[in-house]
C-alpha positions in Angstrom: -31.4 58.3 1.1 -28.0 59.3 2.5 -28.6 57.0 5.4 -29.3 54.1 3.0 -26.2 54.8 1.0 -24.1 54.9 4.2 -25.5 51.5 5.4 -24.8 50.1 1.9 -21.2 51.3 2.0 -20.7 49.9 5.5 -22.1 46.6 4.3 -19.9 46.5 1.3 -16.9 47.5 3.4 -17.6 44.7 5.9 -18.1 42.1 3.2 -14.8 43.1 1.6 -13.0 42.8 4.9 -14.6 39.4 5.5 -13.5 38.2 2.1 -10.0 39.4 2.8 -9.9 37.6 6.1 -11.3 34.5 4.6 -8.6 34.5 1.9 -5.9 35.1 4.5 -7.2 32.2 6.6 -7.2 29.9 3.5 -3.6 30.9 2.7 -2.4 30.3 6.2 -4.0 26.9 6.3 -2.4 26.0 2.9 1.0 27.3 4.2 0.5 25.1 7.3 -0.2 22.1 5.2 2.9 22.6 3.1 5.0 22.9 6.3 3.4 19.7 7.7 4.3 17.9 4.5 7.9 19.1 4.8 8.1 17.9 8.4 8.2 21.4 10.0 5.4 20.7 12.5 6.2 23.6 14.8 6.0 26.1 11.9 2.8 24.5 10.6 1.1 24.8 14.0 2.1 28.5 14.1 0.3 29.0 10.8 -2.8 27.2 12.0 -2.8 29.3 15.2 -2.5 32.4 13.1 -5.5 31.3 11.0 -7.5 30.6 14.2 -6.6 34.1 15.6 -8.5 35.5 12.6 -11.3 32.8 12.7 -11.4 31.0 16.0 -14.1 28.6 14.8 -12.5 27.5 11.6 -12.8 23.7 11.7 -10.3 23.1 8.9 -7.6 24.9 10.8 -8.4 23.1 14.0 -8.6 19.7 12.3 -5.2 20.2 10.5 -3.7 21.5 13.7 -4.9 18.4 15.6 -3.4 16.1 12.9 -0.1 17.9 13.0 0.0 17.8 16.8 -0.4 14.0 16.4 2.4 13.8 13.8 4.7 15.8 16.2 4.0 13.4 19.1 1.9 15.9 21.0 -0.8 13.2 21.6 -2.5 14.8 24.6 -2.8 18.2 23.0 -4.1 16.5 19.9 -6.6 14.5 21.9 -7.9 17.6 23.7 -8.3 19.5 20.5 -10.1 16.6 18.8 -12.5 16.3 21.7 -13.2 20.0 21.6 -14.0 19.8 17.8 -16.2 16.8 18.2 -18.1 18.4 21.0 -18.7 21.7 19.3 -18.7 20.9 15.6 -20.0 17.4 15.4 -22.0 18.1 12.1 -19.1 19.7 10.3 -18.1 18.1 7.0 -14.5 17.5 8.3 -15.6 15.6 11.4 -14.6 12.3 9.8 -11.0 13.6 9.6 -11.2 14.6 13.3 -12.5 11.2 14.3 -9.6 9.6 12.3 -7.0 11.7 14.0 -8.5 11.0 17.4 -8.5 7.3 16.6 -4.8 7.4 15.7 -4.1 9.2 18.9 -5.9 6.6 21.0 -4.1 3.8 19.1 -0.7 5.5 19.8 -1.8 5.6 23.5 -2.3 1.8 23.4 -6.1 2.1 23.8 -7.1 -0.2 20.9 -10.7 -0.7 21.9 -11.4 3.0 22.1 -9.4 3.6 18.9 -11.5 1.1 17.0 -14.7 2.9 18.1 -13.3 6.1 16.8 -12.2 4.5 13.5 -15.8 3.3 13.1 -17.1 6.8 13.6 -14.6 8.1 11.0 -15.7 5.4 8.6 -19.4 6.3 9.2 -18.7 10.0 8.5 -16.4 9.4 5.5 -17.1 5.9 4.1 -15.0 6.5 1.0 -11.8 7.5 2.9 -9.4 4.6 2.4 -7.2 5.8 5.3 -10.0 5.2 7.8 -10.0 1.5 6.9 -6.2 1.3 6.5 -5.5 2.8 9.9 -8.2 0.6 11.5 -6.5 -2.4 9.9 -3.2 -1.4 11.3 -4.7 -1.1 14.8 -6.4 -4.5 14.5 -3.3 -6.2 13.1 -1.2 -4.8 16.0 -3.6 -6.5 18.4 -3.5 -9.9 16.6 -7.0 -9.6 15.0 -5.7 -10.6 11.6 -8.9 -11.7 9.9 -10.6 -8.4 10.8 -7.6 -6.4 9.7 -7.6 -8.2 6.4 -11.1 -7.0 5.8 -10.0 -3.5 6.4 -7.0 -3.7 4.1 -9.1 -5.2 1.4 -11.5 -2.3 1.7 -8.7 0.3 1.7 -7.0 -1.4 -1.3 -10.3 -1.4 -3.2 -11.0 2.3 -2.5 -7.4 3.2 -3.5 -5.6 0.6 -5.5 -2.6 2.9 -5.7 -2.1 2.9 -2.0 1.2 1.0 -1.5 0.7 0.5 2.3 -2.6 -1.4 1.8 -0.9 -3.8 -0.6 2.1 -4.3 1.7 -0.2 -5.0 4.7 -2.2 -7.6 2.7 1.0 -9.3 1.5 2.5 -9.5 5.0 -0.7 -10.8 6.8 -1.5 -13.3 4.0 2.0 -14.6 4.2 1.7 -15.1 8.0 -1.6 -17.0 7.3 0.3 -19.1 4.7 -1.9 -17.9 1.8 1.0 -17.7 -0.5 -0.6 -17.0 -3.9 -2.7 -14.0 -2.8 0.3 -12.8 -0.7 2.6 -12.9 -3.8 0.0 -11.0 -5.8 -0.3 -8.3 -3.1 3.5 -8.0 -2.8 3.9 -7.8 -6.6 1.4 -5.0 -6.6 3.2 -3.2 -3.8 6.5 -3.4 -5.8 4.8 -1.8 -8.8 3.8 1.1 -6.6 6.9 1.5 -4.5 9.9 0.1 -6.4 13.3 0.5 -4.8 12.0 2.0 -1.6 13.4 1.1 1.8 10.2 -0.8 2.7 10.5 -2.7 -0.5 14.1 -3.7 0.3 13.1 -4.7 3.8 10.3 -7.0 2.5 12.2 -8.5 -0.4 13.0 -11.7 1.5 9.3 -12.5 1.6 8.9 -12.4 -2.2 11.7 -15.0 -2.6 10.2 -17.2 0.0 6.8 -17.2 -1.6 8.1 -17.5 -5.2 9.9 -20.8 -4.1 6.4 -22.2 -3.7 7.1 -23.9 -0.4 9.8 -26.0 -2.0 13.0 -26.5 0.0 16.0 -28.8 0.0 15.7 -31.3 2.8 18.6 -33.5 1.8 21.4 -33.8 -0.8 19.0 -35.3 -3.3 15.7 -34.5 -1.7 13.3 -31.6 -2.2 10.1 -31.2 -0.1 7.1 -29.2 -1.2 5.0 -27.8 1.6 1.4 -26.9 0.8 -0.9 -25.7 3.6 -3.8 -28.2 4.0 -5.9 -25.3 5.3 -6.3 -24.2 1.7 -8.3 -27.3 1.0 -12.0 -27.3 1.8 -13.8 -30.4 0.9 -17.2 -29.5 2.4 -19.9 -30.5 -0.1 -17.1 -31.0 -2.6 -16.7 -27.2 -3.0 -13.6 -25.0 -2.5 -13.7 -22.2 0.1 -13.5 -18.6 -0.9 -10.0 -17.3 -1.9 -8.8 -20.9 -2.4 -5.6 -21.1 -4.5 -4.6 -24.6 -3.6 -4.1 -25.8 -7.2 -1.8 -22.8 -8.0 0.0 -23.3 -4.6 0.9 -26.9 -5.6 2.0 -25.9 -9.1 4.3 -23.1 -7.7 5.7 -25.7 -5.3 6.5 -28.0 -8.2 8.0 -25.1 -10.1 10.2 -24.2 -7.2 11.4 -27.7 -6.9 12.1 -27.9 -10.6 14.2 -24.7 -10.5 16.3 -26.2 -7.7 16.9 -29.5 -9.5 17.0 -28.6 -13.2 20.5 -27.5 -14.3 19.2 -25.3 -17.2 16.7 -23.5 -14.9 19.3 -23.2 -12.2 21.5 -21.1 -14.6 18.8 -18.5 -15.1 19.3 -15.1 -13.4 17.1 -14.5 -10.3 14.9 -12.0 -12.1 14.4 -14.6 -14.9 13.5 -17.2 -12.4 10.9 -14.9 -10.9 9.5 -14.1 -14.3 9.2 -17.8 -15.0 7.4 -18.3 -11.7 4.9 -15.4 -12.4 4.2 -16.9 -15.9 3.5 -20.3 -14.3 1.3 -18.7 -11.6 -0.7 -16.7 -14.2 -1.2 -19.8 -16.4 -2.5 -21.8 -13.5 -4.8 -18.9 -12.4 -6.2 -18.7 -15.9 -7.0 -22.4 -16.0 -8.8 -22.3 -12.6 -10.4 -18.8 -12.8 -13.9 -20.1 -13.5 -14.0 -21.9 -10.1 -12.4 -19.1 -8.1 -14.3 -16.9 -5.8 -13.6 -14.3 -3.2 -11.9 -10.9 -2.9 -8.4 -12.0 -4.2 -9.9 -13.8 -7.2 -12.1 -10.8 -8.1 -9.5 -8.0 -7.3 -6.1 -9.4 -8.2 -6.5 -12.2 -10.7 -7.9 -10.2 -13.6 -5.0 -7.7 -13.2 -2.4 -10.4 -13.4 -4.0 -12.3 -16.2 -4.2 -9.1 -18.3 -0.5 -8.4 -17.4 0.4 -11.9 -18.5 -1.6 -11.6 -21.8 0.4 -8.3 -22.5 3.7 -10.1 -21.7 4.6 -7.7 -18.9 5.5 -10.4 -16.3 9.2 -10.2 -17.2 9.1 -6.4 -16.8 7.5 -6.8 -13.4 10.1 -9.3 -12.3 12.9 -6.9 -13.0 11.1 -4.0 -11.3 10.8 -6.2 -8.2 14.4 -7.2 -8.2 15.5 -3.5 -8.0 14.9 -4.1 -4.3 16.8 -7.3 -4.0 18.8 -7.9 -0.8 21.6 -9.2 -3.0 23.6 -6.4 -4.6 24.5 -8.3 -7.7 20.9 -9.2 -8.5 19.8 -5.6 -7.9 22.5 -4.4 -10.3 21.3 -6.9 -12.9 17.8 -5.5 -12.6 18.9 -1.9 -12.7 20.9 -2.5 -15.9 18.0 -4.3 -17.5 15.6 -1.5 -16.7 18.1 1.1 -18.0 18.4 -0.9 -21.3 14.6 -1.4 -21.6 13.1 2.0 -20.9 10.4 1.5 -23.4 9.3 -1.7 -21.8 9.1 0.1 -18.4 7.1 3.0 -19.9 4.7 0.6 -21.7 4.2 -1.3 -18.4 3.4 1.7 -16.3 1.2 3.2 -19.1 -0.9 0.0 -19.0 -0.8 -0.2 -15.2 -1.9 3.4 -14.8 -4.8 2.9 -17.2 -6.0 -0.4 -15.7 -9.6 -0.3 -14.5 -9.9 -1.9 -11.1 -13.2 -3.3 -9.9 -15.3 -1.0 -7.8 
C-alpha cells in the first residue's frame, strides 16, 4: 500500500512538473510572437530557443523560429530548420505553416520553381489559409505569370475579403492587363481597407487613371476614348467571362464629358470620382444579368449594394485621403471630419457585408 501511494505521489509530482513546463513553453512562445510582431527578431528567437531548451521537439516553437529567421533575413538558417521540421514532423498540424515559410525562403533565394512546389504543399496542408495563395501569387507575378497569379489572388481575396494586399495585387495586375473596371473595383476595396496608408498613396495615381475611363485629350478640341478590344469576345455571340466592355465604354464617355463640360469640370476631384462610381454602378446594374466570372460574382454585388445605400460619395472621399495632390487630400480630410456619421455608417455596413463563399 505504501509503495502504491509512493508511486501515485511520484506520478502526480511528474504530471505537475510537466504541466508547469508546458505552461512555461506556451508563455515563451507567446512572448516570442509578441517580440516578432514588434520587430525584435533577435529577442523573439531567444524566447523560442528558451522554449526549445525545455521541449526540444515543440513544433510550434520551431515553426515560429523558422518564420522569424526568415523575417530577419537569416534565410539559410530558416531553410535548414524548415527542412528539419518537414523531415521529422511531417504529420504535425503546423506543417502547412512550415511549408509556407520554406516556400517564402526559396522565393527570396530566387528559386521560383522550387518555391511554387512548396506553396502547393502548404496549400494542400492548409487549404483555407489565404496567405498560402497570396504568397504564391506574389511569386508567380514576380515571374511574369500574371494569369496564374490572378487565380491565386482571387482565392486569397475570397478566403479573406479583408486582406488589403490581395485587393491591391488584383488591382495592379488587372490594370496591367487593361481590365479597368475590375481593377477599379479592386482598388476601391483596397482603399476601404487601407485608407491613407503609404501604399495607398503610392498607388493613388492608378485610381485616377482608371476613373478617367481611357479618355484623354489628344488635341485642343479633341478627346480620345481608348477601350481595349480584348474585352470583346464575339464567339457564338457571347461575351467572355469577366467582360465589362459596356461599362468600360460608358466610363470612357463619362471621362470625356468631365473633361469637356464646364459644369462637371468645376466639381472637386472627390466629387468627380463619386460621379464616376455612380455611373459605373448604374451600368453594372443594367448589365449584371449577362455578367459572369469571378469579378461579377465577387465585387459587383458589393458595389451595387453600396450604390443602393448611397455610400459611393463616402467611398470617394475615403479614397481621396491618399491623393497625391495635397489640396485634394485636405478637402477629403475636412469632409471626413465634417461627416463622421457618414463614415461610421459606411464602415458599419462594410463590416457587416456578407461576401460570397
